[in-house]
Structure formats: C-alpha cells, structure tokens
N, C-alpha and C positions, 0 to 999 in steps of 0.2 A: 561710089559715094552713097552714103545713107543720109536721109533727111530726119533729123531729130525732131520728135513731136511731144515727147514726154520725158521729163527729168525728175527722178526721185532721189531724195537725200535723207539719210539718218540725221539726227540732231546732235547729240552729245559726242564730243571728240571727232565730229565730222563737219557739219555746217557751223555749229557754235564754236566759239573760241575757248581758250582755257578758262575764261571767266563766265562761261555759259551765256555769252552774248552773241547776238546775230552780227554778221559782218557789216562793215560800213556800206552804205548804198545798196543794201539788199533789196529794199522795196523797188527802187528804180530799176534794178537789174531784172527782177521778176516781171515787171511791167514791160520792159524792153523785150524780154523773151516772149511774152504774150503777144506783143506786137508783131513778132515773127511767126506766130502760130504755134509756139512751144509752151506746153503746160508744165507747171511745177507741182510736185507732190512732196509734202513733208511726211516722211515715214519714220515713226518713232515708237518707242516703248511707252511714251506718255499717252494718256487717254485723250479722246477728242476734245473734251471740255477744257483741258489744259492747253492743247494746241491752239484752240480758238483764242485764248488769251494771249498767245505768243504772236499771233498774226492778225491783230484786230482790223488793220487797214487793208488786208489782202484776202479776206474771206470769200470774195467773189472770184479771185484768181487762183488761189492755192487749193489743191486737193489735199485733204487731211487723211492720213492713214495712221490710226492709233492702235495702241496696245499690241504692237508687233504684228499688225495685220488682222487683229480681231474685229476691227470696224473701220469703215471709211466714210467720209462725208465730203460733199462738194456743194458750195452755194447754199449751205444750210440744210441740205437733204442727205439722209443716209443712203449711201450706195449699197452697203451690206453690213451686217452684224453677225458675228458667230458667237452665240450665247452658250456658255458652258453649262453642263448639267450640274445642278446643285449638289448632288451626292458626290460628284467628282471633286469639286473644289473643297467640299467639306472634308473629304478624305485627305486631301493635300494639307488642309489646315491642321488636321490632327497629326499628320506626319511631321510637319514643320515644327509644331509645338513640342512633340516628343524629342526631336533632334536638338531642341534648344535654340532654334533659329527664329527669325522674325518673319511672320507671314502677313501679306497684304492682299486683300481681296479687291480686285479692280472692277468695281461696278460700273454700269453704264452712266450713272448719275453722280457717283462719288466713290472714293476708295474707303475701305474699312480695315482698321487694325485694332488690336486689343489694347486696353488702357495701360497695361504694363509696358507697352512699347511706345508710349507717347513721348518718351525721352528722345526718340528719333524724329520728332515732328518736323524739325527744320529740314532734315534730309528729305522726308516724304513730300513736304510742301514744294520742294524744288521741282518735283515731277508731277505731283497730284495736288492740284490747287484746292480740292475739296476732300478732306479726310475726316471721317467720323470714327470715334473711339468707342469700343464696345467691351463688355465683360467677356463675351465668348464669341469668337469669330464664327464658330460653326452654327450659331443661332441666328445669324444674319439672314434676312429674307430680302434678297435683291438680285436683279438680273446682272450677270457679270460676264465679261468676255476674256478675262485673264486672271490668273493668280500668280503673284510674284513673291519671291523669297529674298529678303534683304540680308546681306552678309556684311556686318560692320567691320569685320576683320580682313576684308579684301581677299577672301578665299572662295570666291564663287565657283571657280573651276574644280577645286577640291570638293566642295559641297555637291556639285553635279556628279563627280566621279563616285563619291561616297554614298549619296542618297538619291538625289533627284533625277539622275540619269535613268534610274530604273523605271521611272514613269513615262519615259520617252517611247514612242511607238517603235523606234528602231531597236529597242531593247526589250520589246514585248509588252510595253506599257500602253496606256490608253490616251496619251496626250502628246502634243508637240512641246518639247522642252528645249530651251536654249540658254546658254550663258550670255548675259547681256551686260558685259563689262565686269569689272573686278568685284562689284558689290551685289550683283543681282542675278538670279536665275528666274526666267520667265516661263510660265506654263500656260498653254492655250489648248484649244481643241485640236485633235489630230488633223494634220494638213494645213494648219493655220501658221503662217509665217509671212514675213514681208514680201518674199518672192511670190507667193500665191496671191497676196493682195495686189501686188503690182500687175500680175497677169490678169486678174479679174478686172482691174481698172482699165487695162489695155483692151480687154475684150469688150467691155461696155462702151468704150469710146472708139473702137475700131483702130487701135494703134498696135502694130506688130512689134515684136521684140527688137527687130532691126532698127526701129525708130525710137528705142528707149535707151536712156542713160541713167545710171544709178551710182550713188556714193555711200560708203559705209566704212566702219572701222573694226567691227568685231563679229563674233559668231552668229549673233541674231540678225546680222545683215547678209550672211553668206548666200542664202537663196536668192535674195534680191539682186545681188551683184552678179549672179550667174543667170538670172532670168532676163535681164537687160543685156543686149549685145555689148553695150558699152558700160561695163561694170568697173568701177574704180574703188580700189582699197586705198584708204588714206595712208600716207607715209608713216604716220604714227599708229597705224592699225596693228592688229594681231598678226605676227609674223607668219605662222603656219598657213594663213589664208592666202598668202601670195601665190602659192602653188595652184589655187583653185580659181582665182580671179584674174581677168584678162589685163587690167590696166592699173596704173598707180597714179594717185594724185598727191600733190604736195600736202604737208601737214596742215591740220586744222589751225595750228598757230600761225601759219602763213596764209590762212584763208584759201586753202587749196581748192575747195569747191568753187569759190568765186573765180579763181584763176581759170578754171576749165569753162565755167559758164561764160566768162568774157570771151574766151576763145571761140566758143560755139556762136556767140553773137557776131563776132568779127567775120565768121565764115558763113553767116546767114543760115545757120542750122545745118549746113552741108558738111558732113565729116566722113572720115575713113579711118580704119584702124592705124594707119601709118602716122596719123596726126598726134598720137598720144604715147606716153611712156608705158612700156610693157611691164607687167608685174613680175614676169619670169621669162625665161629665154625661149620657151617652146610654144608661145601663143600662136594658134592657127585659127583664124576667123574667116 
C-alpha cells in the first residue's frame, strides 16, 4: 500500500468540465483531503495570477503550478520561477509572426499579444485574465516564463511538426516545447514541464513519487503523469499517451478526477495499483 500525500491535476479537459467549470463540491473535497494530510496542486498552462482567481477560497490549501511548470506558488509565496531569456522568446515571436500564427508572451504579471490579434481576446481571457496589446511583441520589456502559440484552426500538432518542434531540446533546439491541446503550443525553458515542477514541489515538501497522484489529458501533461507513481490519463485524453501512462480515469464530463479523489478519501489515502483501472495491459508498478 502507498500513502497518497500530494495530488496534482491539469485543468482543461481534466478537472474542469466541458463548460470550463470546476466540479460540484470541489472546495469541500479539497478540504477533506487536507484533513487527511493530502495536498492538492492545480497544474496548468494558465499563469499563476489566473489560477489565483479560479481558487479564491482555497489559496491557503492549493499549490498553484502555472505556465506548464514555469512557476509555482503556495500560500502567496513563490516556490520557484523559471524566467525565459528575452532574446529566446523574441526569436520565438519573430518565428511565430513569420509563420502567420498568433504569439502570446506569458509574463509573470500579464500576458502580451499584438494589437492585430485582439480579435482573439475572448479566447485569451479564458486563460489569461490580464492581457495587454502592443504594436510589436518583440519590443516588450517584461519577465516571462512561457511563450505560447495560439492556433485558431485546431492544428497545434501540425504546427508543432511543421515549425515549433524544431525549438524543442529533443530536436536540437533550446527550449521545452509541448502541444497543449488542439489550439496551443507552449514553449518554456529547457527542462521545464509539469513533471519537473511536480518533482520540485515533492522535493521541497519531502514527498516521494510513490505518494503522488496526478491527472491530465494531453501531451503537456505526459511528464507529470509519469513522475507520479499514480498517473491518470483521462478517458477523453490523447489516445497515444495510454501506452505511457499507468492508469485511466473517467472522462472530465463525468468528473473523473473527483471520482478518484472520493475513492482516495474513502480509503483514507491508502492505495495500491490494484485499486485503479490500468491504461494499458502491461503496467508493472
């Protein structure tokens, strides 16, 4: 048996339902987990300032991991921040504009986009509650921990394969690059991803991987789902990830994360691999 002490979850298409809403009785569940000595971390592509607006009543309980692992905060204090070099994200901004795509600089205090892309403001504001529009993105002077590319035609994987994958360290580039759903490609410093952030939080709090549980739905969650011993891909998640991730949770439309959290509560945080649905047939833990 393993004692769960830290549970991390992605937001969109994972914890949030199809209307981008938190599940019913979420606050009560998080406080019940805390009562059993189990911490919860919201691990998102959203920035910290947006996550703070999503959990106004739980800022003392929830660890916030923002910008795909670029920064983390707990009880109002930054645990760590990975600031990108300015020339690096400026190069990305130039490449994005040349490709005809939409670039968004994810600053620590606000997000920045060019005025010509203000037509996507409603989409941006769903993730970045503070957006400033500028004439030239490369002229911005701000600390940032992520650069993201918005693909309004739902072709983020094609964009990654065609252009942005070349920036990834695995392909000889200088950044960590991940497809973050159908519309987004996220770029961070090398080695920055949700899995590394979860490992850092665990190290700071003295929590080993055997005591971690994580939930996600797509490629920017992959490292997190393999960092935690109990990594769950959502039923609605990216199919190819099933071969990499140990466990499967019900769809976000069925509040699958909450179903597993309630099971953890019923078992007082004591779990074993046999308690959960395997994502594929040859899981050995």
